N, C-alpha and C positions, 0 to 999 in steps of 0.2 A: 503493500500500499504506499510505498515511499512516493510514487509519482503524485498521490493526492495532494501532498504539501505545496504543489506548485499550481494547484486548481483553485479558482476563486471559491470563496465559501459557500455562495448559493447553490453553485452547482455540485461542489462537495457534498454538501447537505441533501441535495436531491438525488444524488448518485447512491449515497449510503442508505438513505430512506427507502429507495426503490428497490435496491440489492436485497434489503433486509425484508420488505414485503412481500417479495415474491421466493424467497428462499424457504425451504422446509424447516429450517432451525429456529430457534426462539428468538423472537424480536423484542420481546418485553419482558425485564426481569424487575421483580419486586425483590429488593436486597436488604435484608436486616443487617446492618454492619456492625450493631453492638446492641447487647441487652442492657448495658449501663445507662442508668437515665438520673437526672437530678429531680425528677418530679414522680409522683405517686398519684395518678390519675384515676379517680373513682370509676370511670367508665372504659378503662384500658382493657383489652382483649389480650394484651402481651405480658399482663402482670407477673404471672408465674415464671416467665423467662427473666423479667426484671429482677424479682425477688431474689432469684437464684442464680444472679449473673455472676460469672467467674470470667475474669479479664483475661486470664491465662489460657481458658478454653477457647477463645474467641479466634476466628481466622486472622492470620498475620498478613502483612503487606506483600510478603514474598509468596504467600499461599494465593492471594488474590491475582498476582502477576502470572502464577502458573494456570489459576482458573480462566482468566481472562483469554489466554492463548488458545483455548479450546471453543471460544465462543467467537465464530466468524462474522455474523450478521446480527449482532446485538445492537440495534439501534437506540433503543431508549431503556433507561434504568430509573425506577423510582426508589429512592433510598429512605430508609426509615430506621427505627429502633424500638426501644431505647431512644436515646438522644443522639443522632448521628454526629452533631458538631463537637461532641465530646472525643470524638477520634481525630486527634490532630494529623493524621496521616491521611485523611479522607481525600485531599486533593490528588495525593499520589495514587490512591485507590482507582479514583476516577481516571486519572491520566493512563493507568494500565489498561482500562477497559476502552478508553479513546484511542490509544495506539494498537492494541491487538484484537479488539472486537468490533470495530467500526463504530463505536458508540458516539452519537451527535446530541443526543437529548437527554438531559438529566432533572429529574425532579428530586428536591430534597425536602422532606418534613421536618419541621424543628418547632420546639415549643418557644423558641426565641429568648431562651434565658441567658445566652452569651451574646451579646450585642456585637462587640468589637471582634471577636473570636470568628463569629459567622461572616462578618464583612472581609475580615482578612482571608478568610477560607474561600470566598467567592472570587475574589480579586486573583487569588493563587491558581484557582481552577481555569480562570479565563487565561492566565498568562501561561499555563502548561498546555492549555488545550485551545489554540486560537480559534478553531472553528466549531466549537461546541455551543449548545444552547442550554441555558440553565433555568429553571423555575424553582423558585423558593416559596414553599407554603408555610406560612407561619400560622400556628394553631392558636386561636383564639375562640373561647367558648361562652363569653358574656361579658358583662361589665366587671370592673375591677375586683370587688369583693367576692362575686359570684365564681368568677374564672380562677382566683386564686385558691378559693375552696375547693373547687372541682379538681384543678390541677395540684393540690397539696403543696404549694409554695407561695410563702406570703411575699408579695412584691414582684410576682412574676408578670402579671398583667403589665406593669410599669416597664418591666424589662423587655417584654415583647414589643410594646410600642417604641422603645428606644431602638430595638432591631430594626422595626419597619423604618423609622425615620433615617437610620443609616443606609439601609438597603435600597431606600426610594431615591438616593441620589446616586445611584450607579447609572452612568448615561451608556447604556450599550444595548443595542435593538435585539441581541441575542440573550436578554435577560427579562425574565417576568417575575412579578412579585404577587403572590397570591395570599389571601386568609383562607384558612380552612377550620370549619367549625363542625363539631360533633354533635347532633341533636340527642338530647337524652332527656329522661325525667327531670334531671337536674337544672336544666335551661330552659326548657320549652315554653314556661310561663312568659319569659321575657325575649324570646328568640326575634319575635318580628320587630321589636324596639332595637334589639342588637343590630339586625339586618339594616335597619335605617341608619344606625351609627355607623357602620361599616360603609355603606353606599355612599353616605352623605359627607363623610369626615375623612375617608382614607382614599389616597390616589393609587389604586391596584390594578392588576391586570384581570383578576377575576376573583370571585368569592363562592367557595364551594362548601356544601353542607352535606355531611355522612349521617347515615343512619347508625346509631349504635349498635355494635354486632358483637357476636362471638361470646366468649367466657368472660363476661365483663367482671371487674372485680368487685363492684358494687351491683348486685343483681338487679335491685330495684331501679338502677339508672335505665335499664332496658324497656321501662313501662312507658312506651310511646306508641300510640296507635297509628295505623297506615295514614289514617285521615290527617293526623297532626302532621306526619312527615310529608304528605303531600300539599296539604295546605301551607306548609313552611316553605317547601321550594317552589310552589307556584307563586308565593309572594316575593321570593327571592328574584325570581326569573322577570316578574314585572317591573322589579326595581333596577334591573341590571339592563346596560347598554354595551353589547359586545364590541368595544372599541379597540380591542388589540389588532395587530397587523400580522401578515404572513402567517407562518406556521401555527402562531399562538392563537390567532382568529379561528383557524380551522379545528384547532384543538378545542377552543372554547365552545364551538359549535357542537363537538362531538360530546362534549360534557353535557350539554343542553338534551341532546338526543339520548344519551344515556340516562338522564332522569326521566324521559319518556319511557324507555325500556323499563326502568326499575319499576315504575308506577304499575304498568301492565303485567310485569313478572311477579310482583307482590300480592296485587289486588287478585290475579287470576290463578296464582300458584302454579304457573306452567312456564316452558322455555318459550321464549319468542326469537331469540338469536342463539345460534348454536355456541356453545362455550369452548372456547381454545385453551383453555387452562390445561396445562401439562404439555402443551404443544407449542403454540405461538407464545403463550404466556407461562413462566415459571416463577417460583418462589425459592429464595435461598436464605437460610437463616444464618445467624452469627457463627454457627459451629460447623458450617458446610453441609448441613442436611437439605434436600431437595425436595420440594412438595409442589404439587399443581398449582395451588394458591393457597392464600393464608385462612380461608374461612370454610372449606370442604371438611375439615376434620370435626369442626363444631356441628355441621349439618348431618354428618354420619358418623357417628361417635362409635358405631360397632364395627369400623373397618380402619385399616391402616393404610393412611395416605402417604407415608414417606417413601419417595421414589428411591431414594439412595443417599449415600455419603460422598461428598466429594474427597474427602480424606481416603476413604476406602476404596476410591475408584481411580486413583493417581491424578485427582484434580480434573479428570476428563468428564464433562457434562455429557458428551456423545455416548459414552460408554453406559451412563445411567438411563438416558432416554431410551436406549435400545434394549435395555434388560426386561425380562419377562414381566417383572412386577410393574414397572412403568407402562408397558403396553396394556396390562390387565387395567390398570387405573384409567388410562386414557379410554380404554374400550368402555369402562363402567361408565365414565363421565358421557360418553356419547350414547350409549344405549339406554341409559337412564333419563336422558335429556335433563341433565344436572343443571339447576337454575338456582339464583338467589338474587340478593339486592346488593352485592357487593360492587360498589361503584367501579373499581379499577377493573375488575373482571369484565363488567359490562362494557365498559370504554374500550377494552381489547376486542370484546365480540363484536362490537360495530364496526372497530377499524378493520378487521380481517374478515368482515362480510362485504364482499366487494360491492353488492347491490345498495347495501346500507350506507357504506362510506361515500358512494356517488350521491346518494340523496342528501347527506349531510353536507356535501360541497357544494351542490348546484342548488338544492333547494332547503336550506337550513331551516326556515319557518314552517315548512310544510311536512316536516319529517315525521313518520309515523313508523315506529318499529314493527316489523312483521317476522 
């Protein structure tokens, strides 16, 4: 891929995106780079990993370099945790995928608790990876007192706003700044007022709202009805204008289409767009374990959905994807018409359904998932 360094950025991005889209290998990776976290969120689905986090057990930079060499067409990575900005080597991890895997789009979800460190990290990523596109999603769940209570850290809201202010000064067309909110019982009573606050007061690329899911630490936080969820995102969409440009504009339209898919899927409890988890979408945890997605194990607790361990497979993702267990898992997803309201999964399902992707690009306001 050495010749790509001489190609203009837009051509490079289009080439890598097209190459990944039409390949049979994974194009979208959900990557948990750490289970270490400075927060203890009440609605967190990853809390068991966080409570039992052992830094020495997590994948090292050298291991990520080995892993990235086996991903040949991995154009998009969504990075979470734990708190990903706690990993000071994160820019080097991203660089390994940028160089070896063709990665050109990265989303990083952060609680915003480390303002200067986050800014320095983003600047470092752009310095190391000049043709990359980065989206930062800062988690905000409500006004100051409620947000701090939900996240378990006094003063986190103000830190997150400080992070927003620092990142909003980044002048780079390849950077997008988002706010990510998790709708739960804990914040549903003031969610519309909070949407107003974000819409009217913050200059961002997009505001997304996710449905609390999985094995939440506070089980009561999941007491949200489908009507409350749909009313919330309908209110959100009415407030928003998609003013992003280029790839981020198309991506934002895909997010809106995803909400439509989620509504139909959850209301009718059936699949409307075939799931690509385990195929074009895969999940990698901080210890090197591979799963089709992060939600399927909660929906089908009687079955083991771990596809394999990269540490046990010489860091070769292709070896895992071709093993018998992985093929059985992918077959189960297809034959059972596995479906859920997991936003990232349905986003991928739209992206890799050529019929629906064309609808999103050409007729975004008329999109109806089928």
